mmCIF file of the N, C-alpha and C atoms, coordinates in Angstrom:
data_MODEL
# 
_entry.id   MODEL 
# 
loop_
_atom_site.group_PDB 
_atom_site.id 
_atom_site.type_symbol 
_atom_site.label_atom_id 
_atom_site.label_alt_id 
_atom_site.label_comp_id 
_atom_site.label_asym_id 
_atom_site.label_entity_id 
_atom_site.label_seq_id 
_atom_site.pdbx_PDB_ins_code 
_atom_site.Cartn_x 
_atom_site.Cartn_y 
_atom_site.Cartn_z 
_atom_site.occupancy 
_atom_site.B_iso_or_equiv 
_atom_site.pdbx_formal_charge 
_atom_site.auth_seq_id 
_atom_site.auth_comp_id 
_atom_site.auth_asym_id 
_atom_site.auth_atom_id 
_atom_site.pdbx_PDB_model_num 
ATOM 1   N N  . MET A 1 1  ? -33.748 109.363 225.375 1.00 0.00 ? 1  MET A N  1 
ATOM 2   C CA . MET A 1 1  ? -33.691 110.344 223.992 1.00 0.00 ? 1  MET A CA 1 
ATOM 3   C C  . MET A 1 1  ? -34.828 111.257 223.678 1.00 0.00 ? 1  MET A C  1 
ATOM 4   N N  . LEU A 1 2  ? -35.976 110.869 224.247 1.00 0.00 ? 2  LEU A N  1 
ATOM 5   C CA . LEU A 1 2  ? -37.079 111.246 224.057 1.00 0.00 ? 2  LEU A CA 1 
ATOM 6   C C  . LEU A 1 2  ? -36.898 112.817 224.319 1.00 0.00 ? 2  LEU A C  1 
ATOM 7   N N  . VAL A 1 3  ? -36.119 112.798 225.720 1.00 0.00 ? 3  VAL A N  1 
ATOM 8   C CA . VAL A 1 3  ? -35.762 114.127 226.690 1.00 0.00 ? 3  VAL A CA 1 
ATOM 9   C C  . VAL A 1 3  ? -35.150 114.883 225.500 1.00 0.00 ? 3  VAL A C  1 
ATOM 10  N N  . GLN A 1 4  ? -34.033 114.413 224.850 1.00 0.00 ? 4  GLN A N  1 
ATOM 11  C CA . GLN A 1 4  ? -33.288 115.031 223.936 1.00 0.00 ? 4  GLN A CA 1 
ATOM 12  C C  . GLN A 1 4  ? -33.744 116.025 223.085 1.00 0.00 ? 4  GLN A C  1 
ATOM 13  N N  . VAL A 1 5  ? -34.892 114.961 222.426 1.00 0.00 ? 5  VAL A N  1 
ATOM 14  C CA . VAL A 1 5  ? -35.590 115.102 221.229 1.00 0.00 ? 5  VAL A CA 1 
ATOM 15  C C  . VAL A 1 5  ? -36.624 116.732 221.682 1.00 0.00 ? 5  VAL A C  1 
ATOM 16  N N  . ARG A 1 6  ? -37.184 116.477 222.831 1.00 0.00 ? 6  ARG A N  1 
ATOM 17  C CA . ARG A 1 6  ? -38.084 117.226 223.540 1.00 0.00 ? 6  ARG A CA 1 
ATOM 18  C C  . ARG A 1 6  ? -37.229 118.887 223.645 1.00 0.00 ? 6  ARG A C  1 
ATOM 19  N N  . GLY A 1 7  ? -35.888 118.510 224.011 1.00 0.00 ? 7  GLY A N  1 
ATOM 20  C CA . GLY A 1 7  ? -35.061 120.022 224.414 1.00 0.00 ? 7  GLY A CA 1 
ATOM 21  C C  . GLY A 1 7  ? -35.067 120.328 222.793 1.00 0.00 ? 7  GLY A C  1 
ATOM 22  N N  . ILE A 1 8  ? -34.710 119.875 221.886 1.00 0.00 ? 8  ILE A N  1 
ATOM 23  C CA . ILE A 1 8  ? -34.143 120.285 220.578 1.00 0.00 ? 8  ILE A CA 1 
ATOM 24  C C  . ILE A 1 8  ? -35.512 121.277 220.459 1.00 0.00 ? 8  ILE A C  1 
ATOM 25  N N  . LEU A 1 9  ? -36.689 120.512 220.254 1.00 0.00 ? 9  LEU A N  1 
ATOM 26  C CA . LEU A 1 9  ? -37.861 121.012 219.634 1.00 0.00 ? 9  LEU A CA 1 
ATOM 27  C C  . LEU A 1 9  ? -38.043 122.546 220.373 1.00 0.00 ? 9  LEU A C  1 
ATOM 28  N N  . ARG A 1 10 ? -37.954 122.194 222.216 1.00 0.00 ? 10 ARG A N  1 
ATOM 29  C CA . ARG A 1 10 ? -38.197 123.586 222.913 1.00 0.00 ? 10 ARG A CA 1 
ATOM 30  C C  . ARG A 1 10 ? -37.166 124.954 222.581 1.00 0.00 ? 10 ARG A C  1 
ATOM 31  N N  . GLU A 1 11 ? -36.092 124.378 222.291 1.00 0.00 ? 11 GLU A N  1 
ATOM 32  C CA . GLU A 1 11 ? -34.772 125.246 221.835 1.00 0.00 ? 11 GLU A CA 1 
ATOM 33  C C  . GLU A 1 11 ? -34.883 125.953 220.285 1.00 0.00 ? 11 GLU A C  1 
ATOM 34  N N  . ARG A 1 12 ? -34.848 124.876 219.452 1.00 0.00 ? 12 ARG A N  1 
ATOM 35  C CA . ARG A 1 12 ? -35.228 125.145 218.280 1.00 0.00 ? 12 ARG A CA 1 
ATOM 36  C C  . ARG A 1 12 ? -33.409 126.075 218.210 1.00 0.00 ? 12 ARG A C  1 
ATOM 37  N N  . PRO A 1 13 ? -32.445 125.278 218.215 1.00 0.00 ? 13 PRO A N  1 
ATOM 38  C CA . PRO A 1 13 ? -31.261 126.042 218.312 1.00 0.00 ? 13 PRO A CA 1 
ATOM 39  C C  . PRO A 1 13 ? -30.639 126.131 216.721 1.00 0.00 ? 13 PRO A C  1 
ATOM 40  N N  . GLU A 1 14 ? -29.626 126.687 216.326 1.00 0.00 ? 14 GLU A N  1 
ATOM 41  C CA . GLU A 1 14 ? -28.824 127.049 214.909 1.00 0.00 ? 14 GLU A CA 1 
ATOM 42  C C  . GLU A 1 14 ? -28.885 125.529 214.417 1.00 0.00 ? 14 GLU A C  1 
ATOM 43  N N  . ASP A 1 15 ? -27.786 125.066 215.386 1.00 0.00 ? 15 ASP A N  1 
ATOM 44  C CA . ASP A 1 15 ? -27.819 123.429 214.733 1.00 0.00 ? 15 ASP A CA 1 
ATOM 45  C C  . ASP A 1 15 ? -28.585 122.327 214.759 1.00 0.00 ? 15 ASP A C  1 
ATOM 46  N N  . GLY A 1 16 ? -30.012 122.993 214.920 1.00 0.00 ? 16 GLY A N  1 
ATOM 47  C CA . GLY A 1 16 ? -30.631 121.921 215.427 1.00 0.00 ? 16 GLY A CA 1 
ATOM 48  C C  . GLY A 1 16 ? -31.208 120.825 214.366 1.00 0.00 ? 16 GLY A C  1 
ATOM 49  N N  . GLY A 1 17 ? -30.530 121.246 213.113 1.00 0.00 ? 17 GLY A N  1 
ATOM 50  C CA . GLY A 1 17 ? -30.754 120.114 211.893 1.00 0.00 ? 17 GLY A CA 1 
ATOM 51  C C  . GLY A 1 17 ? -29.714 119.201 212.142 1.00 0.00 ? 17 GLY A C  1 
ATOM 52  N N  . THR A 1 18 ? -28.651 119.269 212.623 1.00 0.00 ? 18 THR A N  1 
ATOM 53  C CA . THR A 1 18 ? -27.691 118.308 212.831 1.00 0.00 ? 18 THR A CA 1 
ATOM 54  C C  . THR A 1 18 ? -27.859 117.338 213.807 1.00 0.00 ? 18 THR A C  1 
ATOM 55  N N  . ARG A 1 19 ? -28.544 118.008 214.921 1.00 0.00 ? 19 ARG A N  1 
ATOM 56  C CA . ARG A 1 19 ? -28.639 117.395 216.076 1.00 0.00 ? 19 ARG A CA 1 
ATOM 57  C C  . ARG A 1 19 ? -29.963 116.403 215.937 1.00 0.00 ? 19 ARG A C  1 
ATOM 58  N N  . PRO A 1 20 ? -30.842 116.289 215.313 1.00 0.00 ? 20 PRO A N  1 
ATOM 59  C CA . PRO A 1 20 ? -31.440 114.798 215.168 1.00 0.00 ? 20 PRO A CA 1 
ATOM 60  C C  . PRO A 1 20 ? -31.234 114.092 214.196 1.00 0.00 ? 20 PRO A C  1 
ATOM 61  N N  . PHE A 1 21 ? -30.514 114.454 213.228 1.00 0.00 ? 21 PHE A N  1 
ATOM 62  C CA . PHE A 1 21 ? -29.549 113.437 212.367 1.00 0.00 ? 21 PHE A CA 1 
ATOM 63  C C  . PHE A 1 21 ? -28.988 112.714 213.098 1.00 0.00 ? 21 PHE A C  1 
ATOM 64  N N  . ARG A 1 22 ? -28.140 113.351 213.858 1.00 0.00 ? 22 ARG A N  1 
ATOM 65  C CA . ARG A 1 22 ? -27.229 112.911 214.830 1.00 0.00 ? 22 ARG A CA 1 
ATOM 66  C C  . ARG A 1 22 ? -28.005 111.603 215.551 1.00 0.00 ? 22 ARG A C  1 
ATOM 67  N N  . LEU A 1 23 ? -29.063 111.907 216.232 1.00 0.00 ? 23 LEU A N  1 
ATOM 68  C CA . LEU A 1 23 ? -29.927 110.688 217.077 1.00 0.00 ? 23 LEU A CA 1 
ATOM 69  C C  . LEU A 1 23 ? -30.394 109.849 216.174 1.00 0.00 ? 23 LEU A C  1 
ATOM 70  N N  . TRP A 1 24 ? -30.951 109.933 214.675 1.00 0.00 ? 24 TRP A N  1 
ATOM 71  C CA . TRP A 1 24 ? -31.203 109.142 213.523 1.00 0.00 ? 24 TRP A CA 1 
ATOM 72  C C  . TRP A 1 24 ? -30.515 108.219 213.254 1.00 0.00 ? 24 TRP A C  1 
ATOM 73  N N  . GLN A 1 25 ? -28.942 108.515 213.338 1.00 0.00 ? 25 GLN A N  1 
ATOM 74  C CA . GLN A 1 25 ? -27.800 107.764 213.160 1.00 0.00 ? 25 GLN A CA 1 
ATOM 75  C C  . GLN A 1 25 ? -27.554 107.001 214.071 1.00 0.00 ? 25 GLN A C  1 
ATOM 76  N N  . GLY A 1 26 ? -27.517 107.150 215.052 1.00 0.00 ? 26 GLY A N  1 
ATOM 77  C CA . GLY A 1 26 ? -27.911 106.311 216.210 1.00 0.00 ? 26 GLY A CA 1 
ATOM 78  C C  . GLY A 1 26 ? -28.862 105.132 216.331 1.00 0.00 ? 26 GLY A C  1 
ATOM 79  N N  . LEU A 1 27 ? -30.055 105.758 216.057 1.00 0.00 ? 27 LEU A N  1 
ATOM 80  C CA . LEU A 1 27 ? -31.279 104.373 216.130 1.00 0.00 ? 27 LEU A CA 1 
ATOM 81  C C  . LEU A 1 27 ? -30.828 103.731 214.560 1.00 0.00 ? 27 LEU A C  1 
ATOM 82  N N  . ALA A 1 28 ? -30.380 104.327 213.491 1.00 0.00 ? 28 ALA A N  1 
ATOM 83  C CA . ALA A 1 28 ? -30.306 103.411 212.680 1.00 0.00 ? 28 ALA A CA 1 
ATOM 84  C C  . ALA A 1 28 ? -29.199 102.439 212.922 1.00 0.00 ? 28 ALA A C  1 
ATOM 85  N N  . ARG A 1 29 ? -28.205 102.176 213.542 1.00 0.00 ? 29 ARG A N  1 
ATOM 86  C CA . ARG A 1 29 ? -27.466 101.371 213.899 1.00 0.00 ? 29 ARG A CA 1 
ATOM 87  C C  . ARG A 1 29 ? -28.463 100.263 214.389 1.00 0.00 ? 29 ARG A C  1 
ATOM 88  N N  . ALA A 1 30 ? -29.511 100.470 215.271 1.00 0.00 ? 30 ALA A N  1 
ATOM 89  C CA . ALA A 1 30 ? -30.438 99.621  216.258 1.00 0.00 ? 30 ALA A CA 1 
ATOM 90  C C  . ALA A 1 30 ? -31.214 98.762  215.081 1.00 0.00 ? 30 ALA A C  1 
ATOM 91  N N  . ARG A 1 31 ? -31.533 99.521  213.844 1.00 0.00 ? 31 ARG A N  1 
ATOM 92  C CA . ARG A 1 31 ? -32.213 98.715  212.914 1.00 0.00 ? 31 ARG A CA 1 
ATOM 93  C C  . ARG A 1 31 ? -33.413 98.258  213.553 1.00 0.00 ? 31 ARG A C  1 
ATOM 94  N N  . PRO A 1 32 ? -34.181 99.355  213.876 1.00 0.00 ? 32 PRO A N  1 
ATOM 95  C CA . PRO A 1 32 ? -35.882 99.018  214.463 1.00 0.00 ? 32 PRO A CA 1 
ATOM 96  C C  . PRO A 1 32 ? -36.926 98.563  213.363 1.00 0.00 ? 32 PRO A C  1 
ATOM 97  N N  . GLU A 1 33 ? -37.658 97.930  213.382 1.00 0.00 ? 33 GLU A N  1 
ATOM 98  C CA . GLU A 1 33 ? -38.708 97.859  212.526 1.00 0.00 ? 33 GLU A CA 1 
ATOM 99  C C  . GLU A 1 33 ? -39.477 99.150  212.252 1.00 0.00 ? 33 GLU A C  1 
ATOM 100 N N  . PRO A 1 34 ? -39.768 99.240  210.739 1.00 0.00 ? 34 PRO A N  1 
ATOM 101 C CA . PRO A 1 34 ? -40.309 100.728 210.430 1.00 0.00 ? 34 PRO A CA 1 
ATOM 102 C C  . PRO A 1 34 ? -41.211 101.139 211.089 1.00 0.00 ? 34 PRO A C  1 
ATOM 103 N N  . HIS A 1 35 ? -42.372 100.352 211.662 1.00 0.00 ? 35 HIS A N  1 
ATOM 104 C CA . HIS A 1 35 ? -43.585 100.484 212.530 1.00 0.00 ? 35 HIS A CA 1 
ATOM 105 C C  . HIS A 1 35 ? -43.462 100.397 213.986 1.00 0.00 ? 35 HIS A C  1 
ATOM 106 N N  . SER A 1 36 ? -42.642 99.818  214.419 1.00 0.00 ? 36 SER A N  1 
ATOM 107 C CA . SER A 1 36 ? -42.332 99.969  215.740 1.00 0.00 ? 36 SER A CA 1 
ATOM 108 C C  . SER A 1 36 ? -42.176 101.255 216.399 1.00 0.00 ? 36 SER A C  1 
ATOM 109 N N  . PRO A 1 37 ? -42.140 101.734 217.666 1.00 0.00 ? 37 PRO A N  1 
ATOM 110 C CA . PRO A 1 37 ? -42.262 103.054 218.185 1.00 0.00 ? 37 PRO A CA 1 
ATOM 111 C C  . PRO A 1 37 ? -40.816 103.310 217.907 1.00 0.00 ? 37 PRO A C  1 
ATOM 112 N N  . LEU A 1 38 ? -39.840 102.803 218.040 1.00 0.00 ? 38 LEU A N  1 
ATOM 113 C CA . LEU A 1 38 ? -38.441 103.117 217.658 1.00 0.00 ? 38 LEU A CA 1 
ATOM 114 C C  . LEU A 1 38 ? -38.357 103.652 216.448 1.00 0.00 ? 38 LEU A C  1 
ATOM 115 N N  . GLY A 1 39 ? -38.682 102.731 215.659 1.00 0.00 ? 39 GLY A N  1 
ATOM 116 C CA . GLY A 1 39 ? -38.786 103.067 214.373 1.00 0.00 ? 39 GLY A CA 1 
ATOM 117 C C  . GLY A 1 39 ? -39.426 104.373 213.592 1.00 0.00 ? 39 GLY A C  1 
ATOM 118 N N  . ARG A 1 40 ? -40.470 104.674 214.389 1.00 0.00 ? 40 ARG A N  1 
ATOM 119 C CA . ARG A 1 40 ? -41.292 105.771 214.192 1.00 0.00 ? 40 ARG A CA 1 
ATOM 120 C C  . ARG A 1 40 ? -41.176 106.915 214.649 1.00 0.00 ? 40 ARG A C  1 
ATOM 121 N N  . LEU A 1 41 ? -40.075 106.902 215.816 1.00 0.00 ? 41 LEU A N  1 
ATOM 122 C CA . LEU A 1 41 ? -39.009 108.081 216.176 1.00 0.00 ? 41 LEU A CA 1 
ATOM 123 C C  . LEU A 1 41 ? -38.057 108.080 215.211 1.00 0.00 ? 41 LEU A C  1 
ATOM 124 N N  . ARG A 1 42 ? -37.281 107.178 214.600 1.00 0.00 ? 42 ARG A N  1 
ATOM 125 C CA . ARG A 1 42 ? -36.314 107.503 213.817 1.00 0.00 ? 42 ARG A CA 1 
ATOM 126 C C  . ARG A 1 42 ? -36.730 108.270 212.228 1.00 0.00 ? 42 ARG A C  1 
ATOM 127 N N  . GLY A 1 43 ? -37.915 107.658 212.374 1.00 0.00 ? 43 GLY A N  1 
ATOM 128 C CA . GLY A 1 43 ? -38.444 108.747 210.836 1.00 0.00 ? 43 GLY A CA 1 
ATOM 129 C C  . GLY A 1 43 ? -39.089 110.056 211.433 1.00 0.00 ? 43 GLY A C  1 
ATOM 130 N N  . LEU A 1 44 ? -39.332 110.428 212.489 1.00 0.00 ? 44 LEU A N  1 
ATOM 131 C CA . LEU A 1 44 ? -39.423 111.858 213.089 1.00 0.00 ? 44 LEU A CA 1 
ATOM 132 C C  . LEU A 1 44 ? -38.570 112.492 212.797 1.00 0.00 ? 44 LEU A C  1 
ATOM 133 N N  . LEU A 1 45 ? -37.054 111.899 213.394 1.00 0.00 ? 45 LEU A N  1 
ATOM 134 C CA . LEU A 1 45 ? -35.893 112.379 213.635 1.00 0.00 ? 45 LEU A CA 1 
ATOM 135 C C  . LEU A 1 45 ? -35.432 112.473 212.119 1.00 0.00 ? 45 LEU A C  1 
ATOM 136 N N  . LEU A 1 46 ? -35.833 111.933 211.200 1.00 0.00 ? 46 LEU A N  1 
ATOM 137 C CA . LEU A 1 46 ? -35.393 112.268 209.878 1.00 0.00 ? 46 LEU A CA 1 
ATOM 138 C C  . LEU A 1 46 ? -35.994 113.418 208.916 1.00 0.00 ? 46 LEU A C  1 
ATOM 139 N N  . ARG A 1 47 ? -37.302 113.363 209.672 1.00 0.00 ? 47 ARG A N  1 
ATOM 140 C CA . ARG A 1 47 ? -38.367 114.485 208.756 1.00 0.00 ? 47 ARG A CA 1 
ATOM 141 C C  . ARG A 1 47 ? -37.759 115.756 209.933 1.00 0.00 ? 47 ARG A C  1 
ATOM 142 N N  . LEU A 1 48 ? -37.501 115.964 210.986 1.00 0.00 ? 48 LEU A N  1 
ATOM 143 C CA . LEU A 1 48 ? -36.836 117.228 211.472 1.00 0.00 ? 48 LEU A CA 1 
ATOM 144 C C  . LEU A 1 48 ? -35.242 117.642 211.026 1.00 0.00 ? 48 LEU A C  1 
ATOM 145 N N  . SER A 1 49 ? -34.753 116.575 210.718 1.00 0.00 ? 49 SER A N  1 
ATOM 146 C CA . SER A 1 49 ? -33.609 116.965 210.229 1.00 0.00 ? 49 SER A CA 1 
ATOM 147 C C  . SER A 1 49 ? -33.384 117.627 208.785 1.00 0.00 ? 49 SER A C  1 
ATOM 148 N N  . GLU A 1 50 ? -34.186 116.807 208.274 1.00 0.00 ? 50 GLU A N  1 
ATOM 149 C CA . GLU A 1 50 ? -34.235 117.634 206.442 1.00 0.00 ? 50 GLU A CA 1 
ATOM 150 C C  . GLU A 1 50 ? -35.036 118.448 206.378 1.00 0.00 ? 50 GLU A C  1 
ATOM 151 N N  . GLY A 1 51 ? -36.059 119.066 207.440 1.00 0.00 ? 51 GLY A N  1 
ATOM 152 C CA . GLY A 1 51 ? -37.139 120.319 207.375 1.00 0.00 ? 51 GLY A CA 1 
ATOM 153 C C  . GLY A 1 51 ? -36.863 121.156 208.082 1.00 0.00 ? 51 GLY A C  1 
ATOM 154 N N  . TRP A 1 52 ? -35.754 121.298 208.768 1.00 0.00 ? 52 TRP A N  1 
ATOM 155 C CA . TRP A 1 52 ? -35.392 121.878 210.100 1.00 0.00 ? 52 TRP A CA 1 
ATOM 156 C C  . TRP A 1 52 ? -35.611 123.709 209.825 1.00 0.00 ? 52 TRP A C  1 
ATOM 157 N N  . GLU A 1 53 ? -35.308 124.075 208.679 1.00 0.00 ? 53 GLU A N  1 
ATOM 158 C CA . GLU A 1 53 ? -35.504 125.814 208.313 1.00 0.00 ? 53 GLU A CA 1 
ATOM 159 C C  . GLU A 1 53 ? -37.103 126.068 208.376 1.00 0.00 ? 53 GLU A C  1 
ATOM 160 N N  . GLY A 1 54 ? -37.938 124.549 208.295 1.00 0.00 ? 54 GLY A N  1 
ATOM 161 C CA . GLY A 1 54 ? -39.373 125.054 208.088 1.00 0.00 ? 54 GLY A CA 1 
ATOM 162 C C  . GLY A 1 54 ? -39.952 125.121 209.725 1.00 0.00 ? 54 GLY A C  1 
ATOM 163 N N  . TYR A 1 55 ? -39.191 124.642 210.850 1.00 0.00 ? 55 TYR A N  1 
ATOM 164 C CA . TYR A 1 55 ? -39.757 124.890 211.991 1.00 0.00 ? 55 TYR A CA 1 
ATOM 165 C C  . TYR A 1 55 ? -39.362 126.409 212.800 1.00 0.00 ? 55 TYR A C  1 
ATOM 166 N N  . CYS A 1 56 ? -38.312 126.918 212.089 1.00 0.00 ? 56 CYS A N  1 
ATOM 167 C CA . CYS A 1 56 ? -37.660 128.194 212.527 1.00 0.00 ? 56 CYS A CA 1 
ATOM 168 C C  . CYS A 1 56 ? -37.968 129.251 211.752 1.00 0.00 ? 56 CYS A C  1 
ATOM 169 N N  . PRO A 1 57 ? -39.150 129.488 211.158 1.00 0.00 ? 57 PRO A N  1 
ATOM 170 C CA . PRO A 1 57 ? -39.539 130.611 210.432 1.00 0.00 ? 57 PRO A CA 1 
ATOM 171 C C  . PRO A 1 57 ? -39.183 132.000 210.600 1.00 0.00 ? 57 PRO A C  1 
ATOM 172 N N  . HIS A 1 58 ? -39.214 131.893 212.110 1.00 0.00 ? 58 HIS A N  1 
ATOM 173 C CA . HIS A 1 58 ? -38.597 133.334 212.996 1.00 0.00 ? 58 HIS A CA 1 
ATOM 174 C C  . HIS A 1 58 ? -37.063 133.746 212.573 1.00 0.00 ? 58 HIS A C  1 
ATOM 175 N N  . ARG A 1 59 ? -36.280 132.733 212.121 1.00 0.00 ? 59 ARG A N  1 
ATOM 176 C CA . ARG A 1 59 ? -35.018 132.789 211.716 1.00 0.00 ? 59 ARG A CA 1 
ATOM 177 C C  . ARG A 1 59 ? -35.100 133.579 210.094 1.00 0.00 ? 59 ARG A C  1 
ATOM 178 N N  . ARG A 1 60 ? -36.136 133.264 209.475 1.00 0.00 ? 60 ARG A N  1 
ATOM 179 C CA . ARG A 1 60 ? -35.999 133.983 208.242 1.00 0.00 ? 60 ARG A CA 1 
ATOM 180 C C  . ARG A 1 60 ? -36.508 135.281 208.094 1.00 0.00 ? 60 ARG A C  1 
ATOM 181 N N  . ASP A 1 61 ? -37.568 135.334 208.931 1.00 0.00 ? 61 ASP A N  1 
ATOM 182 C CA . ASP A 1 61 ? -38.348 136.816 208.832 1.00 0.00 ? 61 ASP A CA 1 
ATOM 183 C C  . ASP A 1 61 ? -38.762 136.901 209.824 1.00 0.00 ? 61 ASP A C  1 
ATOM 184 N N  . PRO A 1 62 ? -38.300 138.080 210.304 1.00 0.00 ? 62 PRO A N  1 
ATOM 185 C CA . PRO A 1 62 ? -38.480 138.716 211.694 1.00 0.00 ? 62 PRO A CA 1 
ATOM 186 C C  . PRO A 1 62 ? -39.946 138.735 212.173 1.00 0.00 ? 62 PRO A C  1 
ATOM 187 N N  . ARG A 1 63 ? -40.989 138.972 211.089 1.00 0.00 ? 63 ARG A N  1 
ATOM 188 C CA . ARG A 1 63 ? -42.382 139.341 211.354 1.00 0.00 ? 63 ARG A CA 1 
ATOM 189 C C  . ARG A 1 63 ? -43.112 137.999 212.014 1.00 0.00 ? 63 ARG A C  1 
ATOM 190 N N  . ALA A 1 64 ? -42.438 136.495 211.747 1.00 0.00 ? 64 ALA A N  1 
ATOM 191 C CA . ALA A 1 64 ? -42.908 135.821 212.030 1.00 0.00 ? 64 ALA A CA 1 
ATOM 192 C C  . ALA A 1 64 ? -42.993 135.154 213.618 1.00 0.00 ? 64 ALA A C  1 
ATOM 193 N N  . PRO A 1 65 ? -43.782 134.752 214.023 1.00 0.00 ? 65 PRO A N  1 
ATOM 194 C CA . PRO A 1 65 ? -43.724 134.472 215.355 1.00 0.00 ? 65 PRO A CA 1 
ATOM 195 C C  . PRO A 1 65 ? -42.971 133.610 215.592 1.00 0.00 ? 65 PRO A C  1 
ATOM 196 N N  . ASN A 1 66 ? -42.334 133.508 217.199 1.00 0.00 ? 66 ASN A N  1 
ATOM 197 C CA . ASN A 1 66 ? -41.161 132.747 217.567 1.00 0.00 ? 66 ASN A CA 1 
ATOM 198 C C  . ASN A 1 66 ? -41.965 131.615 218.253 1.00 0.00 ? 66 ASN A C  1 
ATOM 199 N N  . THR A 1 67 ? -43.137 130.773 217.698 1.00 0.00 ? 67 THR A N  1 
ATOM 200 C CA . THR A 1 67 ? -43.677 129.753 218.398 1.00 0.00 ? 67 THR A CA 1 
ATOM 201 C C  . THR A 1 67 ? -44.330 129.090 217.158 1.00 0.00 ? 67 THR A C  1 
ATOM 202 N N  . LEU A 1 68 ? -44.174 127.619 216.987 1.00 0.00 ? 68 LEU A N  1 
ATOM 203 C CA . LEU A 1 68 ? -44.966 126.803 216.572 1.00 0.00 ? 68 LEU A CA 1 
ATOM 204 C C  . LEU A 1 68 ? -46.365 126.266 216.876 1.00 0.00 ? 68 LEU A C  1 
ATOM 205 N N  . VAL A 1 69 ? -46.958 126.950 217.627 1.00 0.00 ? 69 VAL A N  1 
ATOM 206 C CA . VAL A 1 69 ? -48.462 127.182 218.167 1.00 0.00 ? 69 VAL A CA 1 
ATOM 207 C C  . VAL A 1 69 ? -48.939 128.341 217.229 1.00 0.00 ? 69 VAL A C  1 
ATOM 208 N N  . PRO A 1 70 ? -49.837 128.199 216.582 1.00 0.00 ? 70 PRO A N  1 
ATOM 209 C CA . PRO A 1 70 ? -50.403 129.435 216.416 1.00 0.00 ? 70 PRO A CA 1 
ATOM 210 C C  . PRO A 1 70 ? -51.617 130.320 216.974 1.00 0.00 ? 70 PRO A C  1 
ATOM 211 N N  . ALA A 1 71 ? -51.428 131.293 217.266 1.00 0.00 ? 71 ALA A N  1 
ATOM 212 C CA . ALA A 1 71 ? -52.162 132.381 218.182 1.00 0.00 ? 71 ALA A CA 1 
ATOM 213 C C  . ALA A 1 71 ? -53.585 131.804 218.269 1.00 0.00 ? 71 ALA A C  1 
ATOM 214 N N  . SER A 1 72 ? -54.353 131.787 219.274 1.00 0.00 ? 72 SER A N  1 
ATOM 215 C CA . SER A 1 72 ? -55.949 131.748 219.313 1.00 0.00 ? 72 SER A CA 1 
ATOM 216 C C  . SER A 1 72 ? -56.508 132.793 218.111 1.00 0.00 ? 72 SER A C  1 
ATOM 217 N N  . ARG A 1 73 ? -57.584 132.650 217.439 1.00 0.00 ? 73 ARG A N  1 
ATOM 218 C CA . ARG A 1 73 ? -58.623 133.309 217.121 1.00 0.00 ? 73 ARG A CA 1 
ATOM 219 C C  . ARG A 1 73 ? -59.648 133.741 217.679 1.00 0.00 ? 73 ARG A C  1 
ATOM 220 N N  . PRO A 1 74 ? -60.149 134.721 218.082 1.00 0.00 ? 74 PRO A N  1 
ATOM 221 C CA . PRO A 1 74 ? -61.436 134.954 218.417 1.00 0.00 ? 74 PRO A CA 1 
ATOM 222 C C  . PRO A 1 74 ? -62.330 134.569 217.441 1.00 0.00 ? 74 PRO A C  1 
# 
């Protein structure tokens, strides 16, 4: 599952918000404890699915950089 999440974050596809949500649904069935590693992953997937457009500003603004890592400043 971590490989899938990593791939989604690297590719940042158009349907990126639905893919983490589907993974979240799969973990919801397992009912992990909130502070366990799986519970934390479940929370991360939900946050990614809800705020996906915030991770892809280059789609709304062509002047925005196509990376989540800010450019280094001298």
